[in-house]
C-alpha angles and dihedrals in degrees: 000000000000124000091252093052092048090051092050091048090050091051092052092048091051091047093048092048091049094048091047092048093048092048092049096048092044090051091050091049091050090048091054091051089050090051089051091051091049092052092047089053089048091050090051089051091049092050091049094048092048088063094053121101117282113264123236127206094265091056097053119115116272102185125053092241092058097056101078092061090061099046113130095009116132118255137185114200137180123205148106125282117242088213094171088067097052112140128200111211107208132213092036122140135211121179088354094302122120120232143105136312106219112221123184129171114239114212106222095177135338107304093006124096142157131209111242121200094211101183146278133297130183121251123246102250092198096052114025092184093059118099120204122246108253116195108240123180113232093210136060115310137186116217135180131206148114126296109243142166119271115287111292115261124237124205109280127190095187100061117200114036137196135182133055097295115060139159095220140007123215107201095209093050091042092051090057090046095055095035095234125107114241128213114247091248135056133215125238100212116228105163113041125201087232113043090193097058092116096238124132117222105183092135116187119234118232097237103044095103098058093121093063089064090057089051092051091046091053091051093051094046091046090053089049091052091046092055091049092048093049092050093049092047100044100034102035118012101036096048089050092050092049091047092050091049094055114104114255 
């Protein structure tokens, strides 16, 4: 291949790489803007649902397809804790600290229960198999909170789990385990019957980090512009300046 052909091939490779890089970074920037728009829409829906009437037990979703429409609405429920079935979900954080999410079924009526995400407790760093004692009233209680999906799942190598400490909790499997049907939603408890139960309830809202997507989008678009600027300078403007500076 002649020198001229090699130079032309090199130019095409540089152009193709630049176009590909610009397309990729522009697409990533657009994706980040789309994520921000989705979270803004979610925040608007949360704000709207927070103003809706408080749900009672008889109004809670019965079928799985009905649950999403009630997410993040306020609810006030009466029932009895099934304390013997309390689960401590490990590797959960609140305010940047690792610990457990405490989840206990609340019996609304015979054969009808709901998972309640009661709050967060720190883990015993000296004995990782020890679960903290969480005060749980043996009688009827009234609790308040927000309707939410089931507790988020973390990656788990082990699969099915039993015992008080678990990585994840599948509501359908858990319902069969305890022998009580569970509603297709859970409750993030906000107002406890016992304010001194030692649980933290500073639940994060899904759309609070919308600004980080704008920051990421700016970075991707800036990188796209940088690649375009470098190509224009090194492949167009600079060669022309060098050519014009050569003695004739």
